[in-house]
N, C-alpha and C positions, 0 to 999 in steps of 0.2 A: 357203619355210620361215619360220616365225616366229622372232623374236629370242628367245634363251634367256638369262634373267638368273638370278643366284643367288637374289635375293629381290625380290619385288614388294610394295611398300607401297601399300595402297589407302586414300587419305585423306590430305589435306594440312593437317590441323589440328596442334595442338601434339604430339600423339602420333606422327603420321605423319611430321612434320618431324624430330622427335627420333630416331625409329627409322631413317629413311632415312640421315640424316647419320652416325649411329654405325655402321650396317651398312657403309656405304661406307668408313669409316675402317678397317675390318678387311679391306679389299681384296675385299669382296664386290661383284659386279656388281649394282648396285641401281637400281631404277626406282621412282619415286613417281608415282602417277596421282591427279589430283584434278579433279572436275568443275567447279570454279569457275575463273574466269579469273585468280585471284590466290591465293597461298597464305595459310594462317593459320587456316582453319576459322572457327567462331563467335567465338573469342576475339580473333583478330587481323585476319581477312580483310576486315571491314568498313572498316578504316582503311588498307588497303593501296592503293598506287597501281596503275594497270593494268600488267599484266606482258605484254609483247609477246615473241614468240619470240626468244630470244637476248639479251634485255635483262636488266639486273640488277634484282633486287627492291629497291624503295625503301620504306622504312618511316618513318612519322611519328615524330618525336622522342619522343612520349609512350608509345611502346610499346618493349619490350625487343626488340632486333634480334638477339640472340645465336642464336636458332633459325634465323633466315633466313641469317645469315652462315655458320653451321656447315653448312647445307645447300649453299650456294654453294661453300664450300671443300672439301667432302667428295669431290667427283667424282661424286656420285649424279646420275642422269638424272631430271629432274623434268618431267613432262608435265601441263600444265593444259588446261582445257576438254576433259578426257578423262573420259568417263563409262564406268565398268566395268559392263557389263551381264550379264556371265557369268564364271564361274570354276569349273573342275571338275578333279579329280585324274585323270590318265591312268593306264593300267595300268603304265607305266614309272615312275610316282612323280612325274613332272613335273605342273605345273599349267598348263593352258591358260586364258588370260585373254582375254575378248572386250572390246574397248574401242572406243568411238565417239569420234572426235576432232573438235574444231572446234566452232564456234557452231551452234545448232540449224538455222539456215538452210543451212548448208553442211558437214554432218557426213559423215564417212567412217569405215567400220568396219575395224578391223585386229585381228590376233591377236598376242598375246605369250605367252611361256612362262617359267615360273620354277620354281626348285627348292623355294622356300618362299614362303609368303604371310604378310604381316602385315596383318591387317584392322584398320584404324583409321578406320572409317567414321563414328564419332562417334554422336551422338544425334539423335532425332527428337522433335517435340513430342508429349507425351502426348495421346491423344484427349480432347476436352472436349465431349461430346455434350449440349447443353442445347437446349431449344426455341428455335427461331429462329437457331440457329448457322449455318445455310446462307444466311441473308439477305445481300445485298450490304452492305458496310460492317462485316461481322463478320469479323475476321481474327485469326490467331495472332500471337504476339509476334515470331516470325521475320519474318513478312510485314510487320508493322507497322514494323520498323526501316527498311524501304525503301518504305513505302507512300506513293504520290504524294498521297494524300488527307490526309496529316498537314500541317496548317498551323494558323496561329493562329485562323483563322476557324471551324474545325471544333469541334463539341462532342464531346470524346473522353472515354470511360470505359474504364478498365483493370479487369479482373476476373479473380480466380483466386488463386493463391498461388505461392510460390517466389521465390528470389533474383532471377531473371531479370526478373520483373514490376517489382520495385523499381528494378532497373537501367535498364529501359526508361523508367520514370517519370523517373528522374534525367536521362536523355539528352533526353527531351522538354523538360523544364524548362531544361536548358542551352541548347537550341535556341530557346527562347522560345515553346514550344507550351503553351497552357493546357490543363489537365486538369480536367474536371468533377468526377470522383471516382475514387477507387481502391477497388474493392469486394474485400475480403479474404474468402475462403471457408474459411480455416482455422477449425475449430470452437474455441470458447473452452475447451471441456473438453480439447481436444487440447493447447492451450498450457499448461494447468495440469498435465496428466499428464507433459509433457516437461520441466517445471522442474528436477526432480532431475538431468536429464542436462545442464543448461547448464554446470555447472562444468568438465566436460571440454572443452566446446566453446570456453569462454572463452579457453583457451590458444591457440586457432587464430587466426592473423592474418586469415584469411578471415572468421571470425565477427565480429571487431571491425570490419573494413571494412564488412561487411554491416550491422551495427548502426548505424554512422555514416551509411551510405547511407539506411537507413530513417528515421532521425531527420531527415535533410535533406529527404527527400520529405514527411514528415508536416508539416513547417513550412510547406510551400507548397501541399499538396494535401489536400482533404477525404477522409478515410479512413472508409469504412463497413465495420465489422468484423462478424463472425459472420453472414455472408450464407449462408443456408441453401438458397436457390433463385434461379435466374436465368432470365428469359424475355425474349428479344428479340422486339420486335413491329414490324411494318411490312408493307405490301402486297408490296413487292419488295426494298427495302432498309430497314435499321433506322431507325426513327423515335423509338421509346421503348424503354425498358429497365425491367423490373420486378425489383426486388431485394427478396427476402423475408428478414427478420431476426426475431429473437424479439420485436422491438417492433412488427412489422407489415410491410406492403408499402409500399415506396417507389418512386415512378415518376420516372424521369429522362428528359430529352430527350437524344438521342444521334445523332450522325452517323457515329460510328466507335466500335465496341466491340472492344477487344483482349482476347482470352481466352488465358489461359496457366495451366496447373497442372503445370508441371515437365517434365522431359525423361526419356526412356527409351532404352535402347540401340537402335541400328538392328540389326535381326535378319535382314533379307531376304538379304543376301549370304552371311552364315555359315550361315543355314538352308538355302540352296540348295546350299551345298557339302556338307551333311550333317553339320555340327557339332551336337553335342548342346547343348540349352538347358535350363534349369530355372527354375521359378517362384520368385521372391524375394518372399515375402509382405510383408516389411517395406517394400519399395519398390513393391509391386504391379506387377510387370512380369517379363518373361522376360529372363534373362541367360545368356550362354554358360558352359558348364561348362569352367573353365580351372584350370590349376595356378598355382604361384607366379610362373611366368615368362610367363604369358599363353598357354601351350600349350593347345590345344583337344583334343577327342577324336579329331580327324582329324590324323594325323601330317603335320607340315610346315605346319600352319596355326596361327598365333598371333594373339591379340587384344590390342590396346592402346588406351588412352584410354577415352572413354566407351562405346565399343563393347563393352568388357569389363565395364562397370558405371559408372554416373554417379558421378563423384568430383571433377570440376573440372579446371582447367587444370594446376595443379602435379602432381596425381596422374597426368594424361594424359601429361605429358612423362616422368615417371619410369617409367611403364609402357611407353612407347615404347623407352626405353633398355633396359629389362629384356628386352623381346621381341627387340630387335636382338642383345643378348648371347646369348640362347638360340639365335638362328638362327646366329650365328657359331660357337657351340659345336657345334650339330647339323651343320653343313656342314664342320666340321673346321679352322676358322680359329684357334680357341683351345681349350684344354682346359678341363676342368671347374673346375680350380683357378683359372685365370686368369679364367674367367667369374665365379666366385663372388666373387673379389677386386674385380673391376671393378663388381660389382653392389652393393657395400656402400654407395656414395654414393646411387645412385637408390633403394635400399631405404629408407635413412634419410629421403630426401625424401618417399617414399610414405607412410611412417609419419607424418610431420608433416602431410602433406596430408589424411590420413584421420582425424586427430585431431578428434573432434567430429562426424564424419560421421553417426554413429548418431543424434545429436540432430536434425540437419537432415533425415535421412530420416524420422524419426518425426514431426517437426513439420509437414513439408510433404507427408506422405502424403495424397492427395486423399480427401475424404469419399466414401463409397459412392454418395451421390446424384449426384455429378458424374462418376463412372466407370461406373455401371450405370444407364442411362436406362430410362424407361417409355413406353408408348404409342406415339404417332406421332412421337416424337423421332427424327430421322434419325441412323442409325448409320454407314452407308456413303454418303458424299457422291457418289462416282463413279456408283453404280448406284442411288441414292436408296432404299436399303433402310432400313426403320424398325425400332425396337426390337421392336414388337409382331409384325412379320413374322419376325424372328429367333426370338422365343419361340414363335410358332405352329409353326415348323418343328421345334423341339425337342419340342413337345408331339405332333407327328406322327411322332416317332421319330428325328429327326436327333440323333446321339449326340455329334457334335463339330463343330468349325469347318469341316472339309472337306465334310461332308454339307450344312451350312447354305449353304456356298458353291455347291454343286451345285444346290441347289433355288432359290436366291435371286440368285445372281451376286454376292453380297456378297464383297468382296475381289478381284473380277476386273477392276477398273478400272485406270486409269493408275498409281495410287499403289500398287497390288499389296498392299493390306491395311495399309499403313503407318499410316493414320489410322482404321482401324476394327478391326484385328486384336485388340487387347487388349479392346476393348469386346465384341466377339462372344464371346471366350473367357469373359469374366466374366458375360455374360448366360446363357450355357449353363451355367456352374458354379452360378449362382444358381438357375436353373430346375431343374437336376438334383440340386441340394444336394450338390455335390461341390466339391473344391478346383479352382482354375483350373489348377493343374499337372495334374490328372487330366483336365480338359477338353481341354488341349492347344492347339495353335495351328495356323494354316493350314499345309498342306504347301507348302513353298516350292521353286520351280523357277526356273531362268533362262528368259528374260531378267528380271532383277530391276529393270531400268530400261527404259522404252520405247525401241524400236529399229525402224526402218522396214524393210520388205521389201527396198527398194532397197539399204539398207546391209548387210543380210544377204547379198543376191545378190552384192555387190561384194567379199565376203570372198575372199581368195586361197585357192585349193584346195591342200590339203596333198599332199605327195608320195605319202603312203599312199593318199589318196582318189583321186589321179590313177591309181595302179596298179589300184585296184579298179574305176574306170571302164573302164580299158583291158581288164581281164579280162572285164567284162560285155559290152563291145563285141565282143570276140573270140568270145564264145559266142552 
């Protein structure tokens, strides 16, 4: 039989760490699963020392260690190198959770069960389908942070928009890496339209830090603004880069192109559970339908952090606390009055974190040209499906993403649509002249992450399944 926890937290970023630590403090049997070898998610994980089973988490002095200390002291069980590939609600209300443990070369699958789930799976990079994006040497910002190709001898260009792009440029500069150029795709008209919103954003500490970071990068890196088109060229790997601006086309030599145009919530796990999502046009992405506590449309499932909507580290931590309080109340550990009182501090922190968020969302919403490609630009890297192939299927009667998937295999690869789903939705919406919300998204099922047949075969059989096998054998 599988171990039954009160609450399972999926994801070890700021939201997951905060949720797991607080849930355990309310005497809830809590487990946290994270597929990285170290806790911290995007914000902290890159600077964490290796975490061996049974060892304490070590944190560099330049990062706040409160989250990690709280997790250690809470009594929650934390399992790293654990990929959650399935979760579903049983008839008795419990959630079965399929987890693959260990490094890729020596993984084993196990089952766990929980009375409630907190989905803190964070964000994924927004698709950035431009011509040549599949060439070797073209990577996303997440890959670039650990890319072995990054060194002082390489000609590196960063392109796109969003705070993470400037952060990456700053990290490269600090490491002594020379950047040929930073190509900004934010339209000039967009910057002008969002100026009236700046005044609310100025009160945010994140805004001021971001402004200082941008000024620091601009002093050391050539910035090309108002880039309206990007084309990477090369026979197998990138050699040149074409940047189109209102002034004309500029050609740059490049060995490494880093593309980034923001983050979007990870939807695969919540979607496979059956939680409802809705289209957020201001952010041009799907987000889970949640209440003020992160509660989803499926009883017992709560969302926290960027999985509930992109808002940054401080908001993620606050949302993790709110979700944990909601679970503690739902499972009878605290009453509604105690829950509401305990929520006052994280709610205030969330309000502060969201101050100016509308400005950032409006400023960094990617231009249509970078979200909705044309012609032979590759949409689905895994199955090598192009934009014109998707459009052709729509013209032949494919009404939504699932029909396109059936005809082209788009979204059937190892990434399970993470890097093409939004593009397919928007291509269909444009062709049919409907909203992306009406076009919908891929129907999501488990496994949401790759798992081998050997791992599946090694899963322990449940007592209920054993009885069923015995009945079949008797007949």
